[in-house]
PLY file of the C-alpha trace (Angstrom):
ply
format ascii 1.0
element vertex 261
property float x
property float y
property float z
element edge 260
property int vertex1
property int vertex2
end_header
7.28 -3.25 -22.89
7.20 -1.93 -19.53
7.36 -3.50 -16.55
4.46 -3.79 -15.18
3.38 -6.23 -12.76
0.06 -8.19 -12.05
-1.28 -8.78 -8.88
-5.13 -9.56 -7.44
-6.93 -7.10 -5.19
-8.47 -9.36 -2.51
-11.21 -7.50 -2.40
-13.00 -9.77 -5.31
-12.46 -12.60 -2.86
-13.04 -10.76 1.02
-15.44 -13.78 1.96
-12.23 -16.27 2.03
-9.31 -13.24 4.14
-11.31 -13.17 7.56
-9.06 -15.51 9.33
-6.05 -17.33 9.48
-6.44 -20.55 7.87
-8.59 -19.21 4.83
-6.43 -16.04 4.16
-3.33 -18.62 3.96
-5.59 -20.99 1.57
-7.11 -18.28 -0.83
-3.04 -16.67 -0.93
-2.16 -20.28 -1.86
-4.68 -20.09 -4.98
-3.86 -16.51 -5.96
0.33 -17.61 -6.01
-1.20 -20.86 -7.96
-3.00 -18.81 -10.42
0.64 -16.76 -11.61
-0.29 -13.50 -9.59
2.94 -11.44 -8.31
1.17 -8.89 -6.21
-1.46 -8.62 -3.75
-3.71 -5.51 -2.81
-5.28 -5.79 0.77
-8.58 -4.45 1.23
-11.77 -5.87 3.21
-9.69 -8.75 5.03
-10.02 -9.76 8.83
-9.22 -7.04 11.25
-7.02 -9.70 13.29
-4.88 -10.23 10.70
-1.38 -8.91 11.45
0.93 -7.18 9.37
3.99 -9.38 10.17
2.23 -12.78 9.59
1.01 -11.12 6.37
4.10 -10.62 5.44
5.45 -13.93 6.38
2.73 -15.60 4.64
2.39 -13.56 1.02
6.65 -13.85 1.47
5.49 -17.52 1.61
3.42 -17.79 -1.10
6.14 -15.06 -3.50
3.78 -12.78 -3.47
4.62 -8.53 -3.21
1.96 -6.39 -1.06
1.49 -4.01 -3.55
-1.35 -1.59 -2.57
-3.86 -1.46 0.84
-7.31 0.14 1.11
-7.11 1.19 4.54
-9.78 2.87 7.00
-9.77 6.64 6.33
-9.96 7.52 10.19
-6.56 5.49 10.72
-4.83 7.15 7.86
-6.49 10.97 9.33
-6.22 9.62 13.07
-3.31 6.74 13.72
-0.96 8.39 10.62
2.21 6.78 12.06
1.31 3.72 12.93
-0.97 2.57 9.71
3.00 4.10 8.34
4.68 1.28 10.04
2.32 -1.22 9.56
2.93 -1.15 5.67
6.89 -0.69 6.39
6.38 -4.33 8.07
4.42 -5.40 4.74
6.94 -3.82 2.26
4.12 -1.62 0.99
4.65 1.52 -0.33
1.09 2.71 -1.55
-1.30 3.77 0.98
-4.56 3.07 -0.27
-8.56 5.29 0.46
-10.86 3.12 -1.09
-13.73 5.79 -1.40
-14.99 9.04 -0.05
-17.01 9.19 2.40
-20.14 10.35 1.71
-20.15 13.79 3.52
-17.43 15.02 1.33
-19.19 14.71 -2.26
-21.41 17.91 -1.94
-20.43 21.38 -2.60
-20.46 22.79 1.44
-17.85 20.03 1.99
-15.64 18.77 -0.75
-12.59 21.07 0.40
-12.63 20.02 3.99
-11.50 16.18 1.74
-8.15 17.98 0.78
-8.09 20.08 4.58
-8.42 16.45 6.57
-6.15 13.86 4.76
-3.74 16.65 3.58
-1.67 16.26 7.06
-1.89 12.69 6.71
-0.46 12.37 3.33
2.08 14.92 3.77
3.52 12.15 6.50
2.87 9.35 4.62
5.04 11.49 1.83
7.76 11.90 4.42
8.21 8.48 5.42
8.91 7.24 1.88
5.51 6.42 0.64
2.54 7.49 -1.25
-1.38 8.22 -0.60
-3.29 6.67 -3.24
-6.90 7.79 -3.91
-9.36 5.17 -5.89
-12.19 6.54 -7.77
-15.78 5.71 -8.74
-18.36 7.36 -10.91
-19.14 10.27 -8.88
-15.62 11.72 -9.34
-16.33 12.57 -13.17
-19.41 14.86 -11.33
-18.80 18.57 -12.43
-20.04 20.37 -9.26
-19.02 24.20 -7.22
-17.28 23.91 -4.88
-17.35 26.22 -1.90
-13.80 27.73 -1.39
-12.68 26.43 -4.35
-14.54 27.12 -7.54
-18.07 28.49 -8.48
-17.80 26.72 -12.01
-18.18 23.17 -12.10
-15.15 21.47 -12.10
-15.06 17.23 -11.96
-14.09 15.96 -8.41
-11.31 14.34 -10.20
-9.73 17.56 -11.46
-10.28 19.18 -7.85
-8.30 16.42 -6.24
-5.54 16.13 -8.74
-5.28 20.40 -8.46
-5.37 20.25 -4.32
-3.32 17.18 -3.70
0.38 17.88 -4.95
1.45 14.58 -6.76
4.42 13.43 -3.97
0.98 14.18 -1.59
-1.41 11.54 -3.54
-1.61 9.17 -6.47
-4.87 7.93 -8.14
-5.56 3.84 -8.40
-7.58 4.90 -11.54
-10.46 1.67 -11.55
-11.54 0.87 -15.38
-15.09 -0.39 -14.40
-15.74 2.95 -12.79
-14.16 5.73 -15.34
-16.50 3.48 -18.44
-19.33 3.65 -15.76
-19.51 7.70 -15.69
-19.35 7.87 -19.80
-15.35 8.82 -19.92
-12.65 7.58 -22.11
-10.52 5.58 -19.85
-7.47 5.99 -21.99
-7.89 9.37 -21.99
-7.73 9.46 -18.15
-4.98 6.89 -18.27
-2.76 9.90 -20.54
-4.69 12.42 -18.12
-3.02 10.90 -15.13
0.07 9.69 -16.69
2.28 10.25 -13.70
0.28 10.08 -11.03
-0.91 6.32 -11.30
1.21 3.41 -10.43
-1.34 1.19 -9.95
-4.71 0.62 -11.93
-7.76 -0.97 -11.17
-8.42 -3.71 -14.18
-12.00 -4.53 -13.96
-14.05 -5.25 -16.99
-18.05 -4.18 -17.91
-20.63 -6.65 -19.76
-23.92 -5.98 -20.08
-27.26 -8.15 -19.61
-30.96 -8.10 -20.30
-31.15 -5.92 -16.72
-28.28 -3.41 -17.27
-24.37 -3.13 -16.61
-22.16 -5.48 -14.70
-19.00 -5.96 -13.43
-17.32 -9.31 -15.49
-13.51 -11.11 -15.29
-11.16 -9.11 -17.48
-11.78 -10.11 -21.49
-15.07 -10.95 -20.96
-16.88 -7.18 -21.28
-16.48 -4.36 -23.34
-13.52 -2.59 -22.03
-10.56 -2.66 -24.76
-7.68 -3.84 -22.44
-5.25 -3.88 -25.05
-5.41 -0.71 -25.96
-5.37 0.36 -21.98
-1.94 -1.76 -21.79
-1.00 0.18 -24.75
-2.09 3.62 -22.92
-0.07 2.34 -19.90
3.63 2.04 -21.42
3.88 6.17 -21.56
2.86 5.97 -17.40
4.22 5.36 -14.25
1.80 2.42 -13.48
3.90 -0.44 -11.69
0.79 -2.33 -10.67
-2.21 -3.89 -12.37
-4.45 -5.05 -9.82
-7.43 -7.63 -10.92
-10.39 -6.24 -8.93
-14.03 -7.72 -9.55
-16.25 -6.22 -6.88
-19.49 -7.90 -7.76
-18.83 -11.60 -9.09
-21.56 -13.61 -11.35
-19.80 -16.99 -10.31
-17.19 -18.28 -7.88
-14.46 -14.91 -7.29
-11.52 -17.58 -7.32
-12.87 -17.95 -11.33
-13.20 -14.68 -11.76
-9.30 -14.21 -10.70
-8.53 -16.87 -13.07
-10.20 -15.89 -16.11
-8.61 -12.09 -15.62
-5.30 -13.62 -15.12
-5.60 -15.68 -18.25
-6.95 -12.45 -20.30
-3.77 -10.19 -19.07
-1.69 -12.77 -19.80
-2.54 -13.35 -23.37
-1.94 -9.18 -23.20
1.57 -9.67 -22.83
1.46 -9.47 -18.72
0 1
1 2
2 3
3 4
4 5
5 6
6 7
7 8
8 9
9 10
10 11
11 12
12 13
13 14
14 15
15 16
16 17
17 18
18 19
19 20
20 21
21 22
22 23
23 24
24 25
25 26
26 27
27 28
28 29
29 30
30 31
31 32
32 33
33 34
34 35
35 36
36 37
37 38
38 39
39 40
40 41
41 42
42 43
43 44
44 45
45 46
46 47
47 48
48 49
49 50
50 51
51 52
52 53
53 54
54 55
55 56
56 57
57 58
58 59
59 60
60 61
61 62
62 63
63 64
64 65
65 66
66 67
67 68
68 69
69 70
70 71
71 72
72 73
73 74
74 75
75 76
76 77
77 78
78 79
79 80
80 81
81 82
82 83
83 84
84 85
85 86
86 87
87 88
88 89
89 90
90 91
91 92
92 93
93 94
94 95
95 96
96 97
97 98
98 99
99 100
100 101
101 102
102 103
103 104
104 105
105 106
106 107
107 108
108 109
109 110
110 111
111 112
112 113
113 114
114 115
115 116
116 117
117 118
118 119
119 120
120 121
121 122
122 123
123 124
124 125
125 126
126 127
127 128
128 129
129 130
130 131
131 132
132 133
133 134
134 135
135 136
136 137
137 138
138 139
139 140
140 141
141 142
142 143
143 144
144 145
145 146
146 147
147 148
148 149
149 150
150 151
151 152
152 153
153 154
154 155
155 156
156 157
157 158
158 159
159 160
160 161
161 162
162 163
163 164
164 165
165 166
166 167
167 168
168 169
169 170
170 171
171 172
172 173
173 174
174 175
175 176
176 177
177 178
178 179
179 180
180 181
181 182
182 183
183 184
184 185
185 186
186 187
187 188
188 189
189 190
190 191
191 192
192 193
193 194
194 195
195 196
196 197
197 198
198 199
199 200
200 201
201 202
202 203
203 204
204 205
205 206
206 207
207 208
208 209
209 210
210 211
211 212
212 213
213 214
214 215
215 216
216 217
217 218
218 219
219 220
220 221
221 222
222 223
223 224
224 225
225 226
226 227
227 228
228 229
229 230
230 231
231 232
232 233
233 234
234 235
235 236
236 237
237 238
238 239
239 240
240 241
241 242
242 243
243 244
244 245
245 246
246 247
247 248
248 249
249 250
250 251
251 252
252 253
253 254
254 255
255 256
256 257
257 258
258 259
259 260
């Protein structure tokens, strides 16, 4: 079986990572659940890279990935790279494409704006990572690229060479787009070192995010599909929790353990 580490996306527990005291309490809980890594996202702005690394090392948690402010990635690239080097993290992630880029007129400017930073990140031995939602599966023409409608995700994969951009494939959002999760794992198999595990359940009010194993995504099939990919990190994320986010992380970890990880 492929060696993949299981981690917690700290966006799930963002309310509890805004200061040093809460952050360390949260990291201790994540360690106790049996996670091996974490992704840093929406943590307190005052937390310093050196201190974060010290706390994570103390609790035997590798920092696998971040979601980093888009303006800092573009305009403060060298500092961002140095911070990630301090934290021992080689994957520098963007959580979402800004709304202005999601149009026919402005889409190609996303490549123009982020390519220079992506090149600097690659030269530093790291990788710029893009996290999808469902809108990336929308088909649309793009000025300067194609008059025929194509998926946003297809444009990104074409414009950015594999050494300049990886994808943090999010299982929930692929499902929400009406796409096949396993097929997209195969489509991007050489570009997904990190994958977000997030389940989708259905209530009387519609689809909701759920702990892994509590919804309708076939994660056994997803894990099987990941065996033939470059995936290194399974990262549990649940943006919205119906119960305690710590309970949700714990339930997800238990189910992933049943899958062999």
